[in-house]
HTML snippet that shows the backbone in 3Dmol.js (N, CA, C, O; Angstrom):
<script src="https://3Dmol.org/build/3Dmol-min.js"></script>
<div id="view" style="width:600px;height:400px;position:relative"></div>
<script>
const pdb = `
ATOM      1  N   MET A   1      68.590  99.126 112.851  1.00  0.00           N
ATOM      2  CA  MET A   1      69.489  98.943 113.943  1.00  0.00           C
ATOM      3  C   MET A   1      68.758  98.383 115.172  1.00  0.00           C
ATOM      4  O   MET A   1      68.779  99.012 116.231  1.00  0.00           O
ATOM      5  N   PRO A   2      68.124  97.236 115.054  1.00  0.00           N
ATOM      6  CA  PRO A   2      67.395  96.666 116.189  1.00  0.00           C
ATOM      7  C   PRO A   2      68.268  96.390 117.406  1.00  0.00           C
ATOM      8  O   PRO A   2      67.781  96.458 118.534  1.00  0.00           O
ATOM      9  N   ALA A   3      69.548  96.081 117.205  1.00  0.00           N
ATOM     10  CA  ALA A   3      70.430  95.817 118.345  1.00  0.00           C
ATOM     11  C   ALA A   3      70.584  97.055 119.220  1.00  0.00           C
ATOM     12  O   ALA A   3      70.818  96.944 120.424  1.00  0.00           O
ATOM     13  N   ALA A   4      70.455  98.230 118.620  1.00  0.00           N
ATOM     14  CA  ALA A   4      70.540  99.477 119.379  1.00  0.00           C
ATOM     15  C   ALA A   4      69.188  99.877 119.942  1.00  0.00           C
ATOM     16  O   ALA A   4      69.061 100.939 120.550  1.00  0.00           O
ATOM     17  N   GLY A   5      68.170  99.035 119.746  1.00  0.00           N
ATOM     18  CA  GLY A   5      66.849  99.321 120.286  1.00  0.00           C
ATOM     19  C   GLY A   5      66.072 100.344 119.489  1.00  0.00           C
ATOM     20  O   GLY A   5      65.238 101.061 120.042  1.00  0.00           O
ATOM     21  N   GLN A   6      66.337 100.421 118.183  1.00  0.00           N
ATOM     22  CA  GLN A   6      65.594 101.368 117.366  1.00  0.00           C
ATOM     23  C   GLN A   6      65.265 100.786 116.006  1.00  0.00           C
ATOM     24  O   GLN A   6      65.839  99.786 115.574  1.00  0.00           O
ATOM     25  N   SER A   7      64.335 101.432 115.354  1.00  0.00           N
ATOM     26  CA  SER A   7      63.882 101.013 114.039  1.00  0.00           C
ATOM     27  C   SER A   7      63.691 102.271 113.209  1.00  0.00           C
ATOM     28  O   SER A   7      63.788 103.382 113.730  1.00  0.00           O
ATOM     29  N   PHE A   8      63.425 102.105 111.940  1.00  0.00           N
ATOM     30  CA  PHE A   8      63.229 103.250 111.070  1.00  0.00           C
ATOM     31  C   PHE A   8      61.936 103.042 110.308  1.00  0.00           C
ATOM     32  O   PHE A   8      61.727 101.986 109.711  1.00  0.00           O
ATOM     33  N   GLY A   9      61.069 104.037 110.325  1.00  0.00           N
ATOM     34  CA  GLY A   9      59.819 103.907 109.601  1.00  0.00           C
ATOM     35  C   GLY A   9      59.170 105.256 109.361  1.00  0.00           C
ATOM     36  O   GLY A   9      59.257 106.144 110.209  1.00  0.00           O
ATOM     37  N   LEU A  10      58.527 105.421 108.227  1.00  0.00           N
ATOM     38  CA  LEU A  10      57.820 106.641 107.852  1.00  0.00           C
ATOM     39  C   LEU A  10      58.703 107.890 107.970  1.00  0.00           C
ATOM     40  O   LEU A  10      58.225 108.960 108.348  1.00  0.00           O
ATOM     41  N   GLY A  11      59.969 107.747 107.652  1.00  0.00           N
ATOM     42  CA  GLY A  11      60.860 108.884 107.617  1.00  0.00           C
ATOM     43  C   GLY A  11      61.571 109.234 108.915  1.00  0.00           C
ATOM     44  O   GLY A  11      62.352 110.185 108.951  1.00  0.00           O
ATOM     45  N   PHE A  12      61.317 108.489 109.972  1.00  0.00           N
ATOM     46  CA  PHE A  12      61.929 108.792 111.266  1.00  0.00           C
ATOM     47  C   PHE A  12      62.542 107.541 111.863  1.00  0.00           C
ATOM     48  O   PHE A  12      62.086 106.429 111.600  1.00  0.00           O
ATOM     49  N   ALA A  13      63.569 107.725 112.659  1.00  0.00           N
ATOM     50  CA  ALA A  13      64.075 106.644 113.502  1.00  0.00           C
ATOM     51  C   ALA A  13      63.235 106.665 114.776  1.00  0.00           C
ATOM     52  O   ALA A  13      62.890 107.732 115.283  1.00  0.00           O
ATOM     53  N   VAL A  14      62.910 105.486 115.285  1.00  0.00           N
ATOM     54  CA  VAL A  14      62.063 105.372 116.475  1.00  0.00           C
ATOM     55  C   VAL A  14      62.724 104.417 117.449  1.00  0.00           C
ATOM     56  O   VAL A  14      63.121 103.316 117.067  1.00  0.00           O
ATOM     57  N   ARG A  15      62.845 104.827 118.703  1.00  0.00           N
ATOM     58  CA  ARG A  15      63.377 103.940 119.739  1.00  0.00           C
ATOM     59  C   ARG A  15      62.263 102.976 120.137  1.00  0.00           C
ATOM     60  O   ARG A  15      61.210 103.384 120.627  1.00  0.00           O
ATOM     61  N   THR A  16      62.520 101.694 119.914  1.00  0.00           N
ATOM     62  CA  THR A  16      61.512 100.667 120.167  1.00  0.00           C
ATOM     63  C   THR A  16      61.798  99.845 121.418  1.00  0.00           C
ATOM     64  O   THR A  16      60.909  99.164 121.927  1.00  0.00           O
ATOM     65  N   ALA A  17      63.026  99.902 121.914  1.00  0.00           N
ATOM     66  CA  ALA A  17      63.419  99.130 123.095  1.00  0.00           C
ATOM     67  C   ALA A  17      64.619  99.810 123.744  1.00  0.00           C
ATOM     68  O   ALA A  17      65.264 100.669 123.142  1.00  0.00           O
ATOM     69  N   ALA A  18      64.906  99.412 124.978  1.00  0.00           N
ATOM     70  CA  ALA A  18      66.037 100.008 125.689  1.00  0.00           C
ATOM     71  C   ALA A  18      67.333  99.783 124.903  1.00  0.00           C
ATOM     72  O   ALA A  18      68.088 100.731 124.686  1.00  0.00           O
ATOM     73  N   GLY A  19      67.598  98.567 124.480  1.00  0.00           N
ATOM     74  CA  GLY A  19      68.734  98.262 123.622  1.00  0.00           C
ATOM     75  C   GLY A  19      70.048  98.831 124.113  1.00  0.00           C
ATOM     76  O   GLY A  19      70.227  99.084 125.305  1.00  0.00           O
ATOM     77  N   ARG A  20      70.950  99.024 123.195  1.00  0.00           N
ATOM     78  CA  ARG A  20      72.274  99.567 123.512  1.00  0.00           C
ATOM     79  C   ARG A  20      72.478 100.919 122.854  1.00  0.00           C
ATOM     80  O   ARG A  20      73.601 101.257 122.479  1.00  0.00           O
ATOM     81  N   ASN A  21      71.433 101.688 122.707  1.00  0.00           N
ATOM     82  CA  ASN A  21      71.532 102.993 122.067  1.00  0.00           C
ATOM     83  C   ASN A  21      72.408 103.908 122.909  1.00  0.00           C
ATOM     84  O   ASN A  21      72.161 104.056 124.106  1.00  0.00           O
ATOM     85  N   PRO A  22      73.420 104.522 122.319  1.00  0.00           N
ATOM     86  CA  PRO A  22      74.329 105.364 123.100  1.00  0.00           C
ATOM     87  C   PRO A  22      73.742 106.723 123.494  1.00  0.00           C
ATOM     88  O   PRO A  22      74.310 107.418 124.337  1.00  0.00           O
ATOM     89  N   LEU A  23      72.622 107.104 122.897  1.00  0.00           N
ATOM     90  CA  LEU A  23      72.023 108.398 123.206  1.00  0.00           C
ATOM     91  C   LEU A  23      70.906 108.257 124.229  1.00  0.00           C
ATOM     92  O   LEU A  23      70.195 107.252 124.229  1.00  0.00           O
ATOM     93  N   PRO A  24      70.741 109.242 125.099  1.00  0.00           N
ATOM     94  CA  PRO A  24      69.649 109.186 126.064  1.00  0.00           C
ATOM     95  C   PRO A  24      68.304 109.330 125.361  1.00  0.00           C
ATOM     96  O   PRO A  24      68.206 109.946 124.300  1.00  0.00           O
ATOM     97  N   GLY A  25      67.278 108.757 125.965  1.00  0.00           N
ATOM     98  CA  GLY A  25      65.924 108.855 125.422  1.00  0.00           C
ATOM     99  C   GLY A  25      65.064 107.724 125.914  1.00  0.00           C
ATOM    100  O   GLY A  25      65.564 106.674 126.317  1.00  0.00           O
ATOM    101  N   SER A  26      63.769 107.941 125.880  1.00  0.00           N
ATOM    102  CA  SER A  26      62.798 106.947 126.315  1.00  0.00           C
ATOM    103  C   SER A  26      62.349 106.093 125.135  1.00  0.00           C
ATOM    104  O   SER A  26      62.522 106.477 123.978  1.00  0.00           O
ATOM    105  N   ILE A  27      61.780 104.950 125.432  1.00  0.00           N
ATOM    106  CA  ILE A  27      61.143 104.160 124.374  1.00  0.00           C
ATOM    107  C   ILE A  27      60.023 105.016 123.799  1.00  0.00           C
ATOM    108  O   ILE A  27      59.234 105.595 124.546  1.00  0.00           O
ATOM    109  N   GLY A  28      59.954 105.096 122.488  1.00  0.00           N
ATOM    110  CA  GLY A  28      58.980 105.943 121.808  1.00  0.00           C
ATOM    111  C   GLY A  28      59.578 107.240 121.288  1.00  0.00           C
ATOM    112  O   GLY A  28      58.925 107.965 120.538  1.00  0.00           O
ATOM    113  N   THR A  29      60.812 107.542 121.678  1.00  0.00           N
ATOM    114  CA  THR A  29      61.486 108.730 121.153  1.00  0.00           C
ATOM    115  C   THR A  29      61.690 108.558 119.653  1.00  0.00           C
ATOM    116  O   THR A  29      62.090 107.486 119.197  1.00  0.00           O
ATOM    117  N   PHE A  30      61.418 109.603 118.893  1.00  0.00           N
ATOM    118  CA  PHE A  30      61.681 109.527 117.456  1.00  0.00           C
ATOM    119  C   PHE A  30      62.479 110.748 117.037  1.00  0.00           C
ATOM    120  O   PHE A  30      62.400 111.812 117.651  1.00  0.00           O
ATOM    121  N   TYR A  31      63.262 110.562 115.959  1.00  0.00           N
ATOM    122  CA  TYR A  31      64.144 111.642 115.530  1.00  0.00           C
ATOM    123  C   TYR A  31      64.474 111.524 114.056  1.00  0.00           C
ATOM    124  O   TYR A  31      64.208 110.510 113.409  1.00  0.00           O
ATOM    125  N   TRP A  32      65.060 112.590 113.550  1.00  0.00           N
ATOM    126  CA  TRP A  32      65.506 112.663 112.164  1.00  0.00           C
ATOM    127  C   TRP A  32      66.728 113.563 112.111  1.00  0.00           C
ATOM    128  O   TRP A  32      66.798 114.560 112.831  1.00  0.00           O
ATOM    129  N   THR A  33      67.689 113.222 111.268  1.00  0.00           N
ATOM    130  CA  THR A  33      68.887 114.038 111.067  1.00  0.00           C
ATOM    131  C   THR A  33      69.075 114.257 109.573  1.00  0.00           C
ATOM    132  O   THR A  33      69.047 113.308 108.790  1.00  0.00           O
ATOM    133  N   GLY A  34      69.265 115.503 109.186  1.00  0.00           N
ATOM    134  CA  GLY A  34      69.446 115.854 107.782  1.00  0.00           C
ATOM    135  C   GLY A  34      70.895 115.744 107.339  1.00  0.00           C
ATOM    136  O   GLY A  34      71.795 115.563 108.159  1.00  0.00           O
ATOM    137  N   ALA A  35      71.109 115.854 106.045  1.00  0.00           N
ATOM    138  CA  ALA A  35      72.437 115.679 105.457  1.00  0.00           C
ATOM    139  C   ALA A  35      73.439 116.737 105.896  1.00  0.00           C
ATOM    140  O   ALA A  35      74.640 116.469 105.920  1.00  0.00           O
ATOM    141  N   TYR A  36      72.976 117.923 106.240  1.00  0.00           N
ATOM    142  CA  TYR A  36      73.893 118.971 106.662  1.00  0.00           C
ATOM    143  C   TYR A  36      73.718 119.339 108.125  1.00  0.00           C
ATOM    144  O   TYR A  36      73.946 120.482 108.521  1.00  0.00           O
ATOM    145  N   GLY A  37      73.310 118.361 108.927  1.00  0.00           N
ATOM    146  CA  GLY A  37      73.353 118.519 110.374  1.00  0.00           C
ATOM    147  C   GLY A  37      72.087 118.945 111.068  1.00  0.00           C
ATOM    148  O   GLY A  37      71.990 118.813 112.288  1.00  0.00           O
ATOM    149  N   THR A  38      71.098 119.456 110.334  1.00  0.00           N
ATOM    150  CA  THR A  38      69.859 119.792 111.027  1.00  0.00           C
ATOM    151  C   THR A  38      69.289 118.516 111.626  1.00  0.00           C
ATOM    152  O   THR A  38      69.325 117.462 110.992  1.00  0.00           O
ATOM    153  N   THR A  39      68.775 118.602 112.819  1.00  0.00           N
ATOM    154  CA  THR A  39      68.243 117.417 113.487  1.00  0.00           C
ATOM    155  C   THR A  39      67.163 117.812 114.472  1.00  0.00           C
ATOM    156  O   THR A  39      67.131 118.944 114.956  1.00  0.00           O
ATOM    157  N   PHE A  40      66.283 116.877 114.766  1.00  0.00           N
ATOM    158  CA  PHE A  40      65.331 117.073 115.850  1.00  0.00           C
ATOM    159  C   PHE A  40      65.054 115.733 116.480  1.00  0.00           C
ATOM    160  O   PHE A  40      65.249 114.688 115.859  1.00  0.00           O
ATOM    161  N   TRP A  41      64.598 115.765 117.718  1.00  0.00           N
ATOM    162  CA  TRP A  41      64.095 114.564 118.365  1.00  0.00           C
ATOM    163  C   TRP A  41      62.929 114.948 119.242  1.00  0.00           C
ATOM    164  O   TRP A  41      62.859 116.065 119.755  1.00  0.00           O
ATOM    165  N   ILE A  42      62.024 114.021 119.408  1.00  0.00           N
ATOM    166  CA  ILE A  42      60.852 114.205 120.259  1.00  0.00           C
ATOM    167  C   ILE A  42      60.777 113.002 121.183  1.00  0.00           C
ATOM    168  O   ILE A  42      60.731 111.857 120.733  1.00  0.00           O
ATOM    169  N   ASP A  43      60.764 113.276 122.478  1.00  0.00           N
ATOM    170  CA  ASP A  43      60.654 112.232 123.495  1.00  0.00           C
ATOM    171  C   ASP A  43      59.318 112.421 124.206  1.00  0.00           C
ATOM    172  O   ASP A  43      59.229 113.199 125.156  1.00  0.00           O
ATOM    173  N   PRO A  44      58.268 111.712 123.752  1.00  0.00           N
ATOM    174  CA  PRO A  44      56.955 111.885 124.368  1.00  0.00           C
ATOM    175  C   PRO A  44      56.933 111.511 125.846  1.00  0.00           C
ATOM    176  O   PRO A  44      56.185 112.109 126.620  1.00  0.00           O
ATOM    177  N   GLY A  45      57.742 110.531 126.250  1.00  0.00           N
ATOM    178  CA  GLY A  45      57.769 110.103 127.647  1.00  0.00           C
ATOM    179  C   GLY A  45      58.263 111.188 128.589  1.00  0.00           C
ATOM    180  O   GLY A  45      57.825 111.261 129.737  1.00  0.00           O
ATOM    181  N   GLU A  46      59.165 112.027 128.117  1.00  0.00           N
ATOM    182  CA  GLU A  46      59.714 113.113 128.938  1.00  0.00           C
ATOM    183  C   GLU A  46      59.098 114.463 128.588  1.00  0.00           C
ATOM    184  O   GLU A  46      59.425 115.479 129.202  1.00  0.00           O
ATOM    185  N   LYS A  47      58.200 114.473 127.591  1.00  0.00           N
ATOM    186  CA  LYS A  47      57.601 115.717 127.105  1.00  0.00           C
ATOM    187  C   LYS A  47      58.701 116.703 126.705  1.00  0.00           C
ATOM    188  O   LYS A  47      58.721 117.857 127.133  1.00  0.00           O
ATOM    189  N   LEU A  48      59.613 116.206 125.871  1.00  0.00           N
ATOM    190  CA  LEU A  48      60.799 116.963 125.497  1.00  0.00           C
ATOM    191  C   LEU A  48      60.939 116.981 123.979  1.00  0.00           C
ATOM    192  O   LEU A  48      60.755 115.961 123.314  1.00  0.00           O
ATOM    193  N   ILE A  49      61.265 118.148 123.445  1.00  0.00           N
ATOM    194  CA  ILE A  49      61.533 118.316 122.011  1.00  0.00           C
ATOM    195  C   ILE A  49      62.861 119.043 121.877  1.00  0.00           C
ATOM    196  O   ILE A  49      63.092 120.044 122.555  1.00  0.00           O
ATOM    197  N   GLY A  50      63.732 118.549 121.012  1.00  0.00           N
ATOM    198  CA  GLY A  50      65.004 119.206 120.745  1.00  0.00           C
ATOM    199  C   GLY A  50      65.140 119.472 119.259  1.00  0.00           C
ATOM    200  O   GLY A  50      64.825 118.611 118.437  1.00  0.00           O
ATOM    201  N   VAL A  51      65.606 120.659 118.913  1.00  0.00           N
ATOM    202  CA  VAL A  51      65.812 121.033 117.514  1.00  0.00           C
ATOM    203  C   VAL A  51      67.185 121.687 117.404  1.00  0.00           C
ATOM    204  O   VAL A  51      67.495 122.615 118.150  1.00  0.00           O
ATOM    205  N   LEU A  52      67.998 121.210 116.485  1.00  0.00           N
ATOM    206  CA  LEU A  52      69.320 121.780 116.250  1.00  0.00           C
ATOM    207  C   LEU A  52      69.400 122.169 114.782  1.00  0.00           C
ATOM    208  O   LEU A  52      69.290 121.317 113.900  1.00  0.00           O
ATOM    209  N   MET A  53      69.589 123.447 114.526  1.00  0.00           N
ATOM    210  CA  MET A  53      69.683 123.952 113.157  1.00  0.00           C
ATOM    211  C   MET A  53      71.133 124.356 112.910  1.00  0.00           C
ATOM    212  O   MET A  53      71.533 125.487 113.182  1.00  0.00           O
ATOM    213  N   ILE A  54      71.902 123.417 112.394  1.00  0.00           N
ATOM    214  CA  ILE A  54      73.318 123.642 112.127  1.00  0.00           C
ATOM    215  C   ILE A  54      73.555 123.281 110.665  1.00  0.00           C
ATOM    216  O   ILE A  54      72.922 122.358 110.152  1.00  0.00           O
ATOM    217  N   GLN A  55      74.434 123.974 109.999  1.00  0.00           N
ATOM    218  CA  GLN A  55      74.664 123.743 108.579  1.00  0.00           C
ATOM    219  C   GLN A  55      76.135 123.468 108.309  1.00  0.00           C
ATOM    220  O   GLN A  55      76.860 124.331 107.814  1.00  0.00           O
ATOM    221  N   VAL A  56      76.562 122.268 108.637  1.00  0.00           N
ATOM    222  CA  VAL A  56      77.899 121.784 108.309  1.00  0.00           C
ATOM    223  C   VAL A  56      77.748 120.344 107.856  1.00  0.00           C
ATOM    224  O   VAL A  56      76.728 119.724 108.155  1.00  0.00           O
ATOM    225  N   PRO A  57      78.714 119.788 107.152  1.00  0.00           N
ATOM    226  CA  PRO A  57      78.589 118.402 106.700  1.00  0.00           C
ATOM    227  C   PRO A  57      78.285 117.450 107.858  1.00  0.00           C
ATOM    228  O   PRO A  57      78.801 117.613 108.964  1.00  0.00           O
ATOM    229  N   LEU A  58      77.456 116.472 107.589  1.00  0.00           N
ATOM    230  CA  LEU A  58      76.963 115.547 108.604  1.00  0.00           C
ATOM    231  C   LEU A  58      78.082 114.927 109.437  1.00  0.00           C
ATOM    232  O   LEU A  58      77.937 114.771 110.649  1.00  0.00           O
ATOM    233  N   ALA A  59      79.190 114.575 108.801  1.00  0.00           N
ATOM    234  CA  ALA A  59      80.292 113.929 109.524  1.00  0.00           C
ATOM    235  C   ALA A  59      80.859 114.823 110.627  1.00  0.00           C
ATOM    236  O   ALA A  59      81.447 114.324 111.587  1.00  0.00           O
ATOM    237  N   GLU A  60      80.688 116.126 110.497  1.00  0.00           N
ATOM    238  CA  GLU A  60      81.235 117.061 111.483  1.00  0.00           C
ATOM    239  C   GLU A  60      80.234 117.446 112.563  1.00  0.00           C
ATOM    240  O   GLU A  60      80.610 118.110 113.529  1.00  0.00           O
ATOM    241  N   THR A  61      78.971 117.051 112.430  1.00  0.00           N
ATOM    242  CA  THR A  61      77.945 117.491 113.385  1.00  0.00           C
ATOM    243  C   THR A  61      77.760 116.541 114.558  1.00  0.00           C
ATOM    244  O   THR A  61      77.099 116.902 115.532  1.00  0.00           O
ATOM    245  N   GLY A  62      78.320 115.344 114.496  1.00  0.00           N
ATOM    246  CA  GLY A  62      78.121 114.353 115.550  1.00  0.00           C
ATOM    247  C   GLY A  62      78.378 114.875 116.950  1.00  0.00           C
ATOM    248  O   GLY A  62      77.530 114.693 117.824  1.00  0.00           O
ATOM    249  N   PRO A  63      79.512 115.516 117.202  1.00  0.00           N
ATOM    250  CA  PRO A  63      79.764 116.006 118.564  1.00  0.00           C
ATOM    251  C   PRO A  63      78.719 117.021 119.038  1.00  0.00           C
ATOM    252  O   PRO A  63      78.354 117.024 120.214  1.00  0.00           O
ATOM    253  N   TYR A  64      78.239 117.872 118.145  1.00  0.00           N
ATOM    254  CA  TYR A  64      77.235 118.873 118.517  1.00  0.00           C
ATOM    255  C   TYR A  64      75.890 118.223 118.805  1.00  0.00           C
ATOM    256  O   TYR A  64      75.218 118.572 119.776  1.00  0.00           O
ATOM    257  N   ARG A  65      75.499 117.269 117.949  1.00  0.00           N
ATOM    258  CA  ARG A  65      74.214 116.587 118.161  1.00  0.00           C
ATOM    259  C   ARG A  65      74.229 115.809 119.470  1.00  0.00           C
ATOM    260  O   ARG A  65      73.268 115.868 120.237  1.00  0.00           O
ATOM    261  N   ARG A  66      75.309 115.084 119.730  1.00  0.00           N
ATOM    262  CA  ARG A  66      75.398 114.318 120.985  1.00  0.00           C
ATOM    263  C   ARG A  66      75.410 115.236 122.196  1.00  0.00           C
ATOM    264  O   ARG A  66      74.715 114.983 123.180  1.00  0.00           O
ATOM    265  N   ALA A  67      76.205 116.311 122.124  1.00  0.00           N
ATOM    266  CA  ALA A  67      76.294 117.239 123.261  1.00  0.00           C
ATOM    267  C   ALA A  67      74.943 117.869 123.562  1.00  0.00           C
ATOM    268  O   ALA A  67      74.554 117.974 124.725  1.00  0.00           O
ATOM    269  N   MET A  68      74.231 118.285 122.536  1.00  0.00           N
ATOM    270  CA  MET A  68      72.922 118.902 122.761  1.00  0.00           C
ATOM    271  C   MET A  68      71.967 117.930 123.451  1.00  0.00           C
ATOM    272  O   MET A  68      71.248 118.299 124.380  1.00  0.00           O
ATOM    273  N   ARG A  69      71.974 116.702 122.989  1.00  0.00           N
ATOM    274  CA  ARG A  69      71.049 115.719 123.559  1.00  0.00           C
ATOM    275  C   ARG A  69      71.428 115.363 125.001  1.00  0.00           C
ATOM    276  O   ARG A  69      70.565 115.317 125.879  1.00  0.00           O
ATOM    277  N   TYR A  70      72.706 115.114 125.240  1.00  0.00           N
ATOM    278  CA  TYR A  70      73.145 114.801 126.605  1.00  0.00           C
ATOM    279  C   TYR A  70      72.875 115.967 127.548  1.00  0.00           C
ATOM    280  O   TYR A  70      72.426 115.753 128.675  1.00  0.00           O
ATOM    281  N   LEU A  71      73.136 117.188 127.113  1.00  0.00           N
ATOM    282  CA  LEU A  71      72.910 118.348 127.968  1.00  0.00           C
ATOM    283  C   LEU A  71      71.423 118.544 128.276  1.00  0.00           C
ATOM    284  O   LEU A  71      71.068 118.915 129.394  1.00  0.00           O
ATOM    285  N   ALA A  72      70.565 118.302 127.303  1.00  0.00           N
ATOM    286  CA  ALA A  72      69.120 118.434 127.541  1.00  0.00           C
ATOM    287  C   ALA A  72      68.648 117.425 128.586  1.00  0.00           C
ATOM    288  O   ALA A  72      67.890 117.782 129.488  1.00  0.00           O
ATOM    289  N   TYR A  73      69.083 116.177 128.478  1.00  0.00           N
ATOM    290  CA  TYR A  73      68.659 115.178 129.447  1.00  0.00           C
ATOM    291  C   TYR A  73      69.316 115.395 130.807  1.00  0.00           C
ATOM    292  O   TYR A  73      68.709 115.103 131.837  1.00  0.00           O
ATOM    293  N   GLN A  74      70.540 115.900 130.825  1.00  0.00           N
ATOM    294  CA  GLN A  74      71.178 116.224 132.104  1.00  0.00           C
ATOM    295  C   GLN A  74      70.432 117.348 132.809  1.00  0.00           C
ATOM    296  O   GLN A  74      70.300 117.331 134.033  1.00  0.00           O
ATOM    297  N   ALA A  75      69.944 118.324 132.050  1.00  0.00           N
ATOM    298  CA  ALA A  75      69.168 119.399 132.642  1.00  0.00           C
ATOM    299  C   ALA A  75      67.881 118.860 133.263  1.00  0.00           C
ATOM    300  O   ALA A  75      67.451 119.345 134.310  1.00  0.00           O
ATOM    301  N   LEU A  76      67.266 117.868 132.633  1.00  0.00           N
ATOM    302  CA  LEU A  76      66.070 117.237 133.219  1.00  0.00           C
ATOM    303  C   LEU A  76      66.404 116.576 134.538  1.00  0.00           C
ATOM    304  O   LEU A  76      65.674 116.728 135.517  1.00  0.00           O
ATOM    305  N   LEU A  77      67.505 115.843 134.571  1.00  0.00           N
ATOM    306  CA  LEU A  77      67.914 115.167 135.811  1.00  0.00           C
ATOM    307  C   LEU A  77      68.203 116.176 136.907  1.00  0.00           C
ATOM    308  O   LEU A  77      67.807 115.973 138.055  1.00  0.00           O
ATOM    309  N   ASN A  78      68.887 117.261 136.571  1.00  0.00           N
ATOM    310  CA  ASN A  78      69.205 118.283 137.569  1.00  0.00           C
ATOM    311  C   ASN A  78      67.953 118.955 138.089  1.00  0.00           C
ATOM    312  O   ASN A  78      67.879 119.285 139.273  1.00  0.00           O
ATOM    313  N   ALA A  79      66.966 119.165 137.230  1.00  0.00           N
ATOM    314  CA  ALA A  79      65.720 119.822 137.649  1.00  0.00           C
ATOM    315  C   ALA A  79      64.925 118.923 138.595  1.00  0.00           C
ATOM    316  O   ALA A  79      64.157 119.421 139.419  1.00  0.00           O
ATOM    317  N   ARG A  80      65.098 117.617 138.486  1.00  0.00           N
ATOM    318  CA  ARG A  80      64.350 116.690 139.345  1.00  0.00           C
ATOM    319  C   ARG A  80      64.974 116.543 140.719  1.00  0.00           C
ATOM    320  O   ARG A  80      64.326 116.044 141.639  1.00  0.00           O
ATOM    321  N   GLU A  81      66.222 116.968 140.876  1.00  0.00           N
ATOM    322  CA  GLU A  81      66.914 116.814 142.169  1.00  0.00           C
ATOM    323  C   GLU A  81      66.481 117.863 143.156  1.00  0.00           C
ATOM    324  O   GLU A  81      66.962 117.880 144.289  1.00  0.00           O
TER     325      GLU A  81
END
`;
const viewer = $3Dmol.createViewer("view");
viewer.addModel(pdb, "pdb");
viewer.setStyle({}, {cartoon: {color: "spectrum"}});
viewer.zoomTo();
viewer.render();
</script>
């Protein structure tokens, strides 16, 4: 998905450019999502790690994964104010 500013390699998706990725994150952020919703992401630029251990079919986990990520980055912004 280069148009979204990311690539996939060695088992992880990696943000390689700003692109049009709908999720917050810095260039260099890498992540993985499992078939039943478990997911993690690591943003070295923000020194941030997120882990979500949820066990429901992948199609149903999208809102939870997005909410967790947006809330984590919003908390960073609020802490900087």
